[in-house]
py3Dmol code that shows the C-alpha trace and the ligand (Angstrom):
import py3Dmol

protein = """\
ATOM      1  CA  MET A   1      -4.423  38.680 -12.538  1.00  0.00           C
ATOM      2  CA  GLU A   2      -4.690  36.216 -15.297  1.00  0.00           C
ATOM      3  CA  GLY A   3      -6.987  36.320 -18.276  1.00  0.00           C
ATOM      4  CA  ASN A   4      -9.678  33.917 -19.148  1.00  0.00           C
ATOM      5  CA  GLU A   5      -8.651  31.042 -21.270  1.00  0.00           C
ATOM      6  CA  GLY A   6      -8.534  31.743 -24.872  1.00  0.00           C
ATOM      7  CA  SER A   7      -8.575  35.415 -24.138  1.00  0.00           C
ATOM      8  CA  SER A   8      -5.577  37.581 -24.609  1.00  0.00           C
ATOM      9  CA  VAL A   9      -6.700  39.303 -21.566  1.00  0.00           C
ATOM     10  CA  PRO A  10      -7.726  41.857 -19.823  1.00  0.00           C
ATOM     11  CA  VAL A  11     -11.101  40.251 -19.270  1.00  0.00           C
ATOM     12  CA  VAL A  12     -10.814  38.374 -15.986  1.00  0.00           C
ATOM     13  CA  THR A  13     -13.236  36.568 -13.838  1.00  0.00           C
ATOM     14  CA  THR A  14     -15.583  38.412 -11.614  1.00  0.00           C
ATOM     15  CA  LYS A  15     -14.268  36.277  -8.637  1.00  0.00           C
ATOM     16  CA  GLU A  16     -10.729  37.401  -9.143  1.00  0.00           C
ATOM     17  CA  ILE A  17     -11.629  41.019  -9.479  1.00  0.00           C
ATOM     18  CA  LEU A  18     -13.840  40.938  -6.381  1.00  0.00           C
ATOM     19  CA  SER A  19     -11.521  38.833  -4.231  1.00  0.00           C
ATOM     20  CA  ASP A  20      -8.773  41.382  -4.562  1.00  0.00           C
ATOM     21  CA  ALA A  21     -11.105  44.283  -3.776  1.00  0.00           C
ATOM     22  CA  PHE A  22     -12.502  42.416  -0.782  1.00  0.00           C
ATOM     23  CA  ALA A  23      -9.128  41.593   0.621  1.00  0.00           C
ATOM     24  CA  ARG A  24      -7.766  45.047   0.140  1.00  0.00           C
ATOM     25  CA  ARG A  25     -11.159  46.812   1.085  1.00  0.00           C
ATOM     26  CA  TYR A  26     -11.662  48.853  -2.074  1.00  0.00           C
ATOM     27  CA  GLY A  27     -14.770  49.062  -4.156  1.00  0.00           C
ATOM     28  CA  VAL A  28     -14.993  47.862  -7.821  1.00  0.00           C
ATOM     29  CA  ALA A  29     -17.563  49.929  -9.857  1.00  0.00           C
ATOM     30  CA  ALA A  30     -20.187  48.091 -11.673  1.00  0.00           C
ATOM     31  CA  PHE A  31     -21.607  50.356 -14.065  1.00  0.00           C
ATOM     32  CA  ASN A  32     -24.927  49.336 -16.083  1.00  0.00           C
ATOM     33  CA  VAL A  33     -24.060  50.283 -19.561  1.00  0.00           C
ATOM     34  CA  VAL A  34     -26.791  50.734 -22.230  1.00  0.00           C
ATOM     35  CA  ASN A  35     -24.927  50.993 -25.618  1.00  0.00           C
ATOM     36  CA  ASP A  36     -21.489  51.167 -27.214  1.00  0.00           C
ATOM     37  CA  LEU A  37     -21.002  54.831 -26.122  1.00  0.00           C
ATOM     38  CA  THR A  38     -21.724  54.184 -22.524  1.00  0.00           C
ATOM     39  CA  LEU A  39     -19.631  50.871 -22.682  1.00  0.00           C
ATOM     40  CA  GLU A  40     -16.524  52.764 -24.194  1.00  0.00           C
ATOM     41  CA  ALA A  41     -16.868  55.627 -21.762  1.00  0.00           C
ATOM     42  CA  VAL A  42     -16.832  53.621 -18.571  1.00  0.00           C
ATOM     43  CA  ILE A  43     -13.895  51.435 -19.820  1.00  0.00           C
ATOM     44  CA  ALA A  44     -12.103  54.718 -20.809  1.00  0.00           C
ATOM     45  CA  ALA A  45     -12.586  56.244 -17.315  1.00  0.00           C
ATOM     46  CA  ALA A  46     -11.492  53.066 -15.492  1.00  0.00           C
ATOM     47  CA  SER A  47      -8.559  52.682 -17.742  1.00  0.00           C
ATOM     48  CA  GLU A  48      -7.496  56.249 -17.124  1.00  0.00           C
ATOM     49  CA  ALA A  49      -7.856  55.658 -13.396  1.00  0.00           C
ATOM     50  CA  ARG A  50      -6.100  52.205 -13.550  1.00  0.00           C
ATOM     51  CA  ALA A  51      -9.171  50.829 -11.652  1.00  0.00           C
ATOM     52  CA  PRO A  52     -10.555  47.265 -11.976  1.00  0.00           C
ATOM     53  CA  LEU A  53     -13.989  47.324 -13.631  1.00  0.00           C
ATOM     54  CA  ILE A  54     -17.120  45.343 -13.797  1.00  0.00           C
ATOM     55  CA  VAL A  55     -19.407  46.264 -16.858  1.00  0.00           C
ATOM     56  CA  GLN A  56     -22.928  45.005 -16.268  1.00  0.00           C
ATOM     57  CA  THR A  57     -26.069  44.967 -18.365  1.00  0.00           C
ATOM     58  CA  SER A  58     -29.632  44.611 -17.440  1.00  0.00           C
ATOM     59  CA  VAL A  59     -31.703  42.027 -19.214  1.00  0.00           C
ATOM     60  CA  LYS A  60     -33.497  44.889 -20.907  1.00  0.00           C
ATOM     61  CA  THR A  61     -30.199  45.915 -22.453  1.00  0.00           C
ATOM     62  CA  VAL A  62     -29.461  42.471 -23.596  1.00  0.00           C
ATOM     63  CA  LYS A  63     -32.785  42.332 -25.248  1.00  0.00           C
ATOM     64  CA  SER A  64     -32.419  45.832 -26.859  1.00  0.00           C
ATOM     65  CA  ILE A  65     -29.080  45.224 -28.455  1.00  0.00           C
ATOM     66  CA  GLY A  66     -28.999  41.464 -28.867  1.00  0.00           C
ATOM     67  CA  LEU A  67     -26.746  39.035 -26.933  1.00  0.00           C
ATOM     68  CA  ARG A  68     -24.233  38.365 -29.725  1.00  0.00           C
ATOM     69  CA  PRO A  69     -23.624  41.878 -30.935  1.00  0.00           C
ATOM     70  CA  LEU A  70     -23.411  43.156 -27.189  1.00  0.00           C
ATOM     71  CA  TYR A  71     -20.895  40.525 -26.266  1.00  0.00           C
ATOM     72  CA  ALA A  72     -18.807  41.297 -29.419  1.00  0.00           C
ATOM     73  CA  MET A  73     -18.851  44.851 -28.511  1.00  0.00           C
ATOM     74  CA  PHE A  74     -17.937  44.227 -24.969  1.00  0.00           C
ATOM     75  CA  ARG A  75     -14.883  42.038 -26.157  1.00  0.00           C
ATOM     76  CA  ALA A  76     -13.897  44.702 -28.775  1.00  0.00           C
ATOM     77  CA  PHE A  77     -13.618  47.552 -26.017  1.00  0.00           C
ATOM     78  CA  ALA A  78     -12.569  45.498 -23.082  1.00  0.00           C
ATOM     79  CA  ASP A  79      -9.766  43.255 -24.719  1.00  0.00           C
ATOM     80  CA  PRO A  80      -7.279  46.187 -25.596  1.00  0.00           C
ATOM     81  CA  ALA A  81      -8.030  48.040 -22.075  1.00  0.00           C
ATOM     82  CA  PRO A  82      -5.075  48.088 -19.711  1.00  0.00           C
ATOM     83  CA  ILE A  83      -7.275  46.916 -16.667  1.00  0.00           C
ATOM     84  CA  PRO A  84      -8.922  43.801 -15.602  1.00  0.00           C
ATOM     85  CA  ILE A  85     -12.708  43.911 -16.743  1.00  0.00           C
ATOM     86  CA  ALA A  86     -15.469  41.393 -16.208  1.00  0.00           C
ATOM     87  CA  LEU A  87     -18.963  41.193 -17.797  1.00  0.00           C
ATOM     88  CA  HIS A  88     -21.967  40.651 -15.416  1.00  0.00           C
ATOM     89  CA  LEU A  89     -25.567  40.244 -16.111  1.00  0.00           C
ATOM     90  CA  ASP A  90     -27.496  42.321 -13.556  1.00  0.00           C
ATOM     91  CA  HIS A  91     -30.820  41.099 -11.863  1.00  0.00           C
ATOM     92  CA  CYS A  92     -32.167  38.276 -13.977  1.00  0.00           C
ATOM     93  CA  PRO A  93     -35.068  36.194 -12.780  1.00  0.00           C
ATOM     94  CA  ASP A  94     -35.124  34.394 -16.213  1.00  0.00           C
ATOM     95  CA  ARG A  95     -33.128  31.105 -16.123  1.00  0.00           C
ATOM     96  CA  ALA A  96     -33.088  30.795 -19.988  1.00  0.00           C
ATOM     97  CA  MET A  97     -31.543  34.332 -20.395  1.00  0.00           C
ATOM     98  CA  ILE A  98     -28.937  33.134 -17.574  1.00  0.00           C
ATOM     99  CA  THR A  99     -28.136  30.111 -19.669  1.00  0.00           C
ATOM    100  CA  ALA A 100     -27.742  32.153 -22.848  1.00  0.00           C
ATOM    101  CA  CYS A 101     -25.537  34.801 -21.238  1.00  0.00           C
ATOM    102  CA  LEU A 102     -23.231  32.215 -19.610  1.00  0.00           C
ATOM    103  CA  ALA A 103     -22.886  30.356 -22.923  1.00  0.00           C
ATOM    104  CA  GLN A 104     -22.134  33.414 -24.604  1.00  0.00           C
ATOM    105  CA  GLY A 105     -19.314  34.330 -22.290  1.00  0.00           C
ATOM    106  CA  TYR A 106     -20.631  36.570 -19.454  1.00  0.00           C
ATOM    107  CA  ASN A 107     -18.192  36.161 -16.489  1.00  0.00           C
ATOM    108  CA  SER A 108     -21.023  36.381 -13.935  1.00  0.00           C
ATOM    109  CA  VAL A 109     -24.731  36.568 -13.405  1.00  0.00           C
ATOM    110  CA  LEU A 110     -27.038  37.821 -10.650  1.00  0.00           C
ATOM    111  CA  PHE A 111     -29.699  35.142 -10.471  1.00  0.00           C
ATOM    112  CA  ASP A 112     -32.633  37.173  -8.873  1.00  0.00           C
ATOM    113  CA  GLY A 113     -34.636  34.673  -7.122  1.00  0.00           C
ATOM    114  CA  SER A 114     -36.209  37.318  -4.697  1.00  0.00           C
ATOM    115  CA  HIS A 115     -39.597  36.974  -6.324  1.00  0.00           C
ATOM    116  CA  LEU A 116     -39.908  33.215  -5.663  1.00  0.00           C
ATOM    117  CA  PRO A 117     -42.396  31.949  -3.153  1.00  0.00           C
ATOM    118  CA  SER A 118     -39.683  30.993  -0.593  1.00  0.00           C
ATOM    119  CA  VAL A 119     -36.118  31.334   0.316  1.00  0.00           C
ATOM    120  CA  GLU A 120     -35.882  27.550   0.120  1.00  0.00           C
ATOM    121  CA  GLU A 121     -36.931  27.678  -3.578  1.00  0.00           C
ATOM    122  CA  ASN A 122     -34.541  30.525  -4.234  1.00  0.00           C
ATOM    123  CA  LYS A 123     -31.823  28.464  -2.722  1.00  0.00           C
ATOM    124  CA  ARG A 124     -32.643  25.474  -4.821  1.00  0.00           C
ATOM    125  CA  GLN A 125     -32.559  27.295  -8.048  1.00  0.00           C
ATOM    126  CA  THR A 126     -29.414  29.336  -6.934  1.00  0.00           C
ATOM    127  CA  ILE A 127     -27.583  26.176  -6.391  1.00  0.00           C
ATOM    128  CA  GLU A 128     -28.426  24.958 -10.012  1.00  0.00           C
ATOM    129  CA  VAL A 129     -27.360  28.411 -11.428  1.00  0.00           C
ATOM    130  CA  VAL A 130     -24.130  28.171  -9.543  1.00  0.00           C
ATOM    131  CA  ALA A 131     -23.468  24.737 -10.994  1.00  0.00           C
ATOM    132  CA  GLU A 132     -24.252  25.926 -14.439  1.00  0.00           C
ATOM    133  CA  ALA A 133     -22.014  28.869 -14.032  1.00  0.00           C
ATOM    134  CA  ARG A 134     -19.138  26.850 -12.770  1.00  0.00           C
ATOM    135  CA  ARG A 135     -19.264  24.758 -15.885  1.00  0.00           C
ATOM    136  CA  HIS A 136     -18.398  27.997 -17.863  1.00  0.00           C
ATOM    137  CA  GLY A 137     -15.892  29.056 -15.378  1.00  0.00           C
ATOM    138  CA  ALA A 138     -18.220  31.894 -14.386  1.00  0.00           C
ATOM    139  CA  HIS A 139     -19.543  33.299 -10.980  1.00  0.00           C
ATOM    140  CA  VAL A 140     -22.771  34.090  -9.478  1.00  0.00           C
ATOM    141  CA  GLU A 141     -24.338  36.820  -7.251  1.00  0.00           C
ATOM    142  CA  GLY A 142     -27.290  35.962  -5.230  1.00  0.00           C
ATOM    143  CA  GLU A 143     -29.871  37.775  -3.238  1.00  0.00           C
ATOM    144  CA  ILE A 144     -32.843  36.839  -1.073  1.00  0.00           C
ATOM    145  CA  GLU A 145     -34.680  40.181  -0.704  1.00  0.00           C
ATOM    146  CA  GLY A 146     -35.593  42.265  -3.718  1.00  0.00           C
ATOM    147  CA  ILE A 147     -33.845  45.467  -3.632  1.00  0.00           C
ATOM    148  CA  THR A 148     -36.370  48.321  -3.388  1.00  0.00           C
ATOM    149  CA  GLY A 149     -37.153  50.322  -6.582  1.00  0.00           C
ATOM    150  CA  VAL A 150     -37.859  49.417 -10.258  1.00  0.00           C
ATOM    151  CA  GLU A 151     -34.797  49.245 -12.572  1.00  0.00           C
ATOM    152  CA  ASP A 152     -35.285  48.605 -16.285  1.00  0.00           C
ATOM    153  CA  GLY A 153     -38.658  47.068 -15.826  1.00  0.00           C
ATOM    154  CA  LEU A 154     -37.655  44.759 -12.978  1.00  0.00           C
ATOM    155  CA  GLY A 155     -38.326  44.956  -9.187  1.00  0.00           C
ATOM    156  CA  SER A 156     -40.874  46.801  -6.991  1.00  0.00           C
ATOM    157  CA  ASP A 157     -41.305  50.037  -5.008  1.00  0.00           C
ATOM    158  CA  VAL A 158     -42.614  47.860  -2.054  1.00  0.00           C
ATOM    159  CA  VAL A 159     -40.042  47.464   0.633  1.00  0.00           C
ATOM    160  CA  GLN A 160     -39.676  43.798   1.257  1.00  0.00           C
ATOM    161  CA  ASP A 161     -39.081  42.008   4.442  1.00  0.00           C
ATOM    162  CA  ILE A 162     -35.516  41.467   5.550  1.00  0.00           C
ATOM    163  CA  TYR A 163     -34.518  37.850   6.494  1.00  0.00           C
ATOM    164  CA  SER A 164     -32.575  36.968   9.510  1.00  0.00           C
ATOM    165  CA  LEU A 165     -28.801  36.744   9.663  1.00  0.00           C
ATOM    166  CA  GLU A 166     -29.061  33.119  10.015  1.00  0.00           C
ATOM    167  CA  THR A 167     -31.317  32.834   6.796  1.00  0.00           C
ATOM    168  CA  ALA A 168     -28.745  35.001   4.899  1.00  0.00           C
ATOM    169  CA  VAL A 169     -25.697  33.018   6.142  1.00  0.00           C
ATOM    170  CA  ASP A 170     -27.389  29.652   5.318  1.00  0.00           C
ATOM    171  CA  PHE A 171     -28.299  30.800   1.833  1.00  0.00           C
ATOM    172  CA  ILE A 172     -24.688  31.892   1.118  1.00  0.00           C
ATOM    173  CA  GLU A 173     -23.132  28.879   2.453  1.00  0.00           C
ATOM    174  CA  SER A 174     -25.655  26.417   0.795  1.00  0.00           C
ATOM    175  CA  THR A 175     -25.473  27.904  -2.548  1.00  0.00           C
ATOM    176  CA  GLN A 176     -21.764  28.838  -2.604  1.00  0.00           C
ATOM    177  CA  VAL A 177     -22.536  32.203  -4.288  1.00  0.00           C
ATOM    178  CA  ASP A 178     -19.460  34.256  -5.125  1.00  0.00           C
ATOM    179  CA  VAL A 179     -21.083  37.586  -4.215  1.00  0.00           C
ATOM    180  CA  PHE A 180     -24.186  38.324  -1.989  1.00  0.00           C
ATOM    181  CA  ALA A 181     -26.494  41.322  -2.341  1.00  0.00           C
ATOM    182  CA  PRO A 182     -28.404  42.023   0.897  1.00  0.00           C
ATOM    183  CA  ALA A 183     -31.079  44.576   1.228  1.00  0.00           C
ATOM    184  CA  ILE A 184     -29.724  47.368   3.693  1.00  0.00           C
ATOM    185  CA  GLY A 185     -32.128  50.146   3.082  1.00  0.00           C
ATOM    186  CA  ASN A 186     -30.610  50.796  -0.258  1.00  0.00           C
ATOM    187  CA  ALA A 187     -32.842  51.327  -3.358  1.00  0.00           C
ATOM    188  CA  HIS A 188     -32.637  51.429  -7.102  1.00  0.00           C
ATOM    189  CA  GLY A 189     -33.252  54.916  -8.786  1.00  0.00           C
ATOM    190  CA  VAL A 190     -33.120  58.347  -7.378  1.00  0.00           C
ATOM    191  CA  TYR A 191     -33.563  58.311  -3.514  1.00  0.00           C
ATOM    192  CA  LYS A 192     -36.852  60.035  -2.725  1.00  0.00           C
ATOM    193  CA  ALA A 193     -35.609  60.400   0.883  1.00  0.00           C
ATOM    194  CA  GLU A 194     -32.252  60.320   2.698  1.00  0.00           C
ATOM    195  CA  PRO A 195     -31.641  56.484   2.923  1.00  0.00           C
ATOM    196  CA  VAL A 196     -31.228  54.847   6.275  1.00  0.00           C
ATOM    197  CA  LEU A 197     -28.685  52.135   5.776  1.00  0.00           C
ATOM    198  CA  ASP A 198     -28.340  49.114   8.035  1.00  0.00           C
ATOM    199  CA  VAL A 199     -24.572  49.050   7.526  1.00  0.00           C
ATOM    200  CA  GLN A 200     -24.184  46.605  10.548  1.00  0.00           C
ATOM    201  CA  ARG A 201     -25.946  44.003   8.386  1.00  0.00           C
ATOM    202  CA  VAL A 202     -22.992  44.003   6.037  1.00  0.00           C
ATOM    203  CA  SER A 203     -20.460  43.605   8.834  1.00  0.00           C
ATOM    204  CA  ASP A 204     -22.551  40.810  10.358  1.00  0.00           C
ATOM    205  CA  ILE A 205     -22.738  38.756   7.156  1.00  0.00           C
ATOM    206  CA  VAL A 206     -19.066  39.320   6.476  1.00  0.00           C
ATOM    207  CA  ALA A 207     -18.172  38.263   9.897  1.00  0.00           C
ATOM    208  CA  ARG A 208     -19.896  35.014   9.481  1.00  0.00           C
ATOM    209  CA  VAL A 209     -19.002  34.278   5.859  1.00  0.00           C
ATOM    210  CA  PRO A 210     -16.253  36.037   4.187  1.00  0.00           C
ATOM    211  CA  VAL A 211     -17.886  36.731   0.778  1.00  0.00           C
ATOM    212  CA  PRO A 212     -17.704  40.029  -1.020  1.00  0.00           C
ATOM    213  CA  ILE A 213     -20.938  42.094  -0.791  1.00  0.00           C
ATOM    214  CA  CYS A 214     -22.571  43.815  -3.587  1.00  0.00           C
ATOM    215  CA  LEU A 215     -24.021  47.246  -2.766  1.00  0.00           C
ATOM    216  CA  HIS A 216     -26.925  47.853  -4.967  1.00  0.00           C
ATOM    217  CA  GLY A 217     -28.609  51.297  -5.486  1.00  0.00           C
ATOM    218  CA  GLY A 218     -25.239  53.252  -5.596  1.00  0.00           C
ATOM    219  CA  THR A 219     -26.627  56.302  -7.223  1.00  0.00           C
ATOM    220  CA  GLY A 220     -27.156  58.958  -4.739  1.00  0.00           C
ATOM    221  CA  LEU A 221     -25.177  57.726  -1.911  1.00  0.00           C
ATOM    222  CA  THR A 222     -22.465  60.001  -0.372  1.00  0.00           C
ATOM    223  CA  ALA A 223     -18.644  59.498  -0.303  1.00  0.00           C
ATOM    224  CA  ARG A 224     -18.871  58.726   3.520  1.00  0.00           C
ATOM    225  CA  GLN A 225     -21.607  56.162   3.021  1.00  0.00           C
ATOM    226  CA  PHE A 226     -19.311  54.506   0.212  1.00  0.00           C
ATOM    227  CA  ASP A 227     -16.351  54.829   2.541  1.00  0.00           C
ATOM    228  CA  ASP A 228     -18.100  52.958   5.403  1.00  0.00           C
ATOM    229  CA  LEU A 229     -19.839  50.247   3.313  1.00  0.00           C
ATOM    230  CA  ILE A 230     -16.661  49.494   1.338  1.00  0.00           C
ATOM    231  CA  ALA A 231     -14.546  49.199   4.594  1.00  0.00           C
ATOM    232  CA  ARG A 232     -17.210  46.665   5.775  1.00  0.00           C
ATOM    233  CA  GLY A 233     -16.922  44.656   2.791  1.00  0.00           C
ATOM    234  CA  CYS A 234     -18.958  46.053  -0.091  1.00  0.00           C
ATOM    235  CA  ALA A 235     -16.541  45.119  -2.817  1.00  0.00           C
ATOM    236  CA  LYS A 236     -18.930  45.626  -5.835  1.00  0.00           C
ATOM    237  CA  VAL A 237     -20.829  48.988  -5.991  1.00  0.00           C
ATOM    238  CA  ASN A 238     -23.554  48.992  -8.613  1.00  0.00           C
ATOM    239  CA  ILE A 239     -24.281  52.365 -10.453  1.00  0.00           C
ATOM    240  CA  SER A 240     -26.865  52.542 -13.051  1.00  0.00           C
ATOM    241  CA  THR A 241     -29.259  55.599 -12.560  1.00  0.00           C
ATOM    242  CA  ALA A 242     -26.342  58.007 -12.531  1.00  0.00           C
ATOM    243  CA  LEU A 243     -25.121  56.909 -15.992  1.00  0.00           C
ATOM    244  CA  LYS A 244     -28.685  57.059 -17.493  1.00  0.00           C
ATOM    245  CA  ILE A 245     -29.139  60.541 -15.996  1.00  0.00           C
ATOM    246  CA  ALA A 246     -25.810  61.744 -17.323  1.00  0.00           C
ATOM    247  CA  PHE A 247     -26.622  60.129 -20.657  1.00  0.00           C
ATOM    248  CA  MET A 248     -30.130  61.720 -20.958  1.00  0.00           C
ATOM    249  CA  ARG A 249     -29.187  65.056 -19.729  1.00  0.00           C
ATOM    250  CA  ALA A 250     -26.136  65.353 -21.888  1.00  0.00           C
ATOM    251  CA  HIS A 251     -28.547  65.035 -25.003  1.00  0.00           C
ATOM    252  CA  ARG A 252     -30.864  67.719 -23.699  1.00  0.00           C
ATOM    253  CA  ASP A 253     -27.995  70.052 -22.776  1.00  0.00           C
ATOM    254  CA  PHE A 254     -26.409  69.693 -26.246  1.00  0.00           C
ATOM    255  CA  PHE A 255     -29.654  70.537 -27.895  1.00  0.00           C
ATOM    256  CA  GLU A 256     -30.033  73.577 -25.658  1.00  0.00           C
ATOM    257  CA  LEU A 257     -26.500  74.730 -26.604  1.00  0.00           C
ATOM    258  CA  HIS A 258     -26.758  73.887 -30.362  1.00  0.00           C
ATOM    259  CA  PRO A 259     -30.445  73.739 -31.328  1.00  0.00           C
ATOM    260  CA  ASP A 260     -29.615  73.481 -34.945  1.00  0.00           C
ATOM    261  CA  HIS A 261     -26.703  71.367 -35.029  1.00  0.00           C
ATOM    262  CA  ALA A 262     -26.872  68.438 -37.472  1.00  0.00           C
ATOM    263  CA  ASP A 263     -23.517  66.875 -36.447  1.00  0.00           C
ATOM    264  CA  PRO A 264     -24.186  63.563 -34.720  1.00  0.00           C
ATOM    265  CA  PRO A 265     -20.358  62.961 -34.019  1.00  0.00           C
ATOM    266  CA  ALA A 266     -20.283  66.250 -32.053  1.00  0.00           C
ATOM    267  CA  LEU A 267     -23.348  65.231 -30.085  1.00  0.00           C
ATOM    268  CA  LEU A 268     -21.824  61.755 -29.414  1.00  0.00           C
ATOM    269  CA  ARG A 269     -18.497  63.346 -28.244  1.00  0.00           C
ATOM    270  CA  PHE A 270     -20.362  65.708 -25.903  1.00  0.00           C
ATOM    271  CA  VAL A 271     -22.451  62.834 -24.408  1.00  0.00           C
ATOM    272  CA  ARG A 272     -19.398  60.591 -23.919  1.00  0.00           C
ATOM    273  CA  GLU A 273     -17.438  63.284 -22.047  1.00  0.00           C
ATOM    274  CA  ARG A 274     -20.439  63.461 -19.563  1.00  0.00           C
ATOM    275  CA  VAL A 275     -20.546  59.709 -19.077  1.00  0.00           C
ATOM    276  CA  VAL A 276     -16.817  59.725 -18.547  1.00  0.00           C
ATOM    277  CA  ALA A 277     -17.056  62.473 -16.056  1.00  0.00           C
ATOM    278  CA  MET A 278     -19.897  60.519 -14.119  1.00  0.00           C
ATOM    279  CA  ALA A 279     -17.752  57.493 -14.128  1.00  0.00           C
ATOM    280  CA  ARG A 280     -14.505  59.393 -13.049  1.00  0.00           C
ATOM    281  CA  GLU A 281     -16.476  60.841 -10.151  1.00  0.00           C
ATOM    282  CA  HIS A 282     -17.620  57.436  -8.849  1.00  0.00           C
ATOM    283  CA  LEU A 283     -14.374  55.735  -9.343  1.00  0.00           C
ATOM    284  CA  GLY A 284     -12.898  58.485  -7.137  1.00  0.00           C
ATOM    285  CA  MET A 285     -15.194  57.688  -4.331  1.00  0.00           C
ATOM    286  CA  PHE A 286     -14.370  53.837  -4.338  1.00  0.00           C
ATOM    287  CA  HIS A 287     -10.704  53.677  -3.335  1.00  0.00           C
ATOM    288  CA  CYS A 288     -10.092  51.677  -6.461  1.00  0.00           C
ATOM    289  CA  VAL A 289      -7.950  54.155  -8.417  1.00  0.00           C
ATOM    290  CA  GLY A 290      -4.473  52.806  -9.095  1.00  0.00           C
ATOM    291  CA  LYS A 291      -5.476  49.279  -7.950  1.00  0.00           C
ATOM    292  CA  ALA A 292      -5.036  47.788 -11.462  1.00  0.00           C
ATOM    293  CA  ALA A 293      -1.523  49.464 -11.847  1.00  0.00           C
TER     294      ALA A 293
END
"""
ligand_1 = """\
10
13P
P -28.814 52.667 -9.081
O -29.586 52.745 -10.211
O -29.392 53.273 -7.886
O -27.574 53.273 -9.438
O -28.692 51.179 -8.667
C -28.003 50.288 -9.554
C -28.058 48.862 -9.191
O -28.195 48.488 -8.154
C -28.170 47.960 -10.240
O -28.527 46.750 -9.871
"""
view = py3Dmol.view(width=600, height=400)
view.addModel(protein, "pdb")
view.setStyle({"model": 0}, {"cartoon": {"style": "trace"}})
view.addModel(ligand_1, "xyz")
view.setStyle({"model": 1}, {"stick": {}})
view.zoomTo()
view.show()
């Protein structure tokens, strides 16, 4: 895989990473990082596994860290890594934020137009976002249904209607999105009940348009569910809640073990190990280990 222009590599385009994964039917983990520690930890786990990686950030994370420092941090950790890595903006309904992230150097964005009054309007705006992304050599993920669940302040717990296969295919073909994220019974956050997944919808879409599919709501799905969905074309697998839980619980566990410890580096090492372990466990389920060798 070749690096972005001007980059000494290994940052490569999202499309390159996902085209290989889609063709060879493995899943690329897209971890939502929240700070420098989690960014470094997922890159370390993927590097150790020789697995291609997508680092993604929510809009909330961009706002909490600031776009420039966040991007600088990404490049500082990603550039020396021995694997291809792309930076992706997760669910973003805000066109100004998309413009800013593309201009800063993000490799791809998810324009979330699922809140718009019609699929036609979503399509119209997604076409504009795709044109804008292309000018930066970047790529676009699109969606027509909101994925159930609230993540970092965006989304809703109300299950949305699912559009027909024809509508999904028309959206993908008209917009030329590079990745498509259909609702298939998946949800962000911790699953409150065993999810009932419409896996056939992934196969039906891929049979009509060979576009890599993004599986949202990866936290809590089983190895068998990942196997099946990746085999059907889910080349991008989003993991956010599992990282947040590992991060938060590690802090709690550290203080339970060392109530009077005043040694921040020891806490950070402890938390990092937990996040690395979480990433390792997920990478092990996506058939991506060794694919960047
Ligand atoms: P989880 O929070 O369920 O892992 O979902 C992540 C996701 O889909 C981010 O868009």
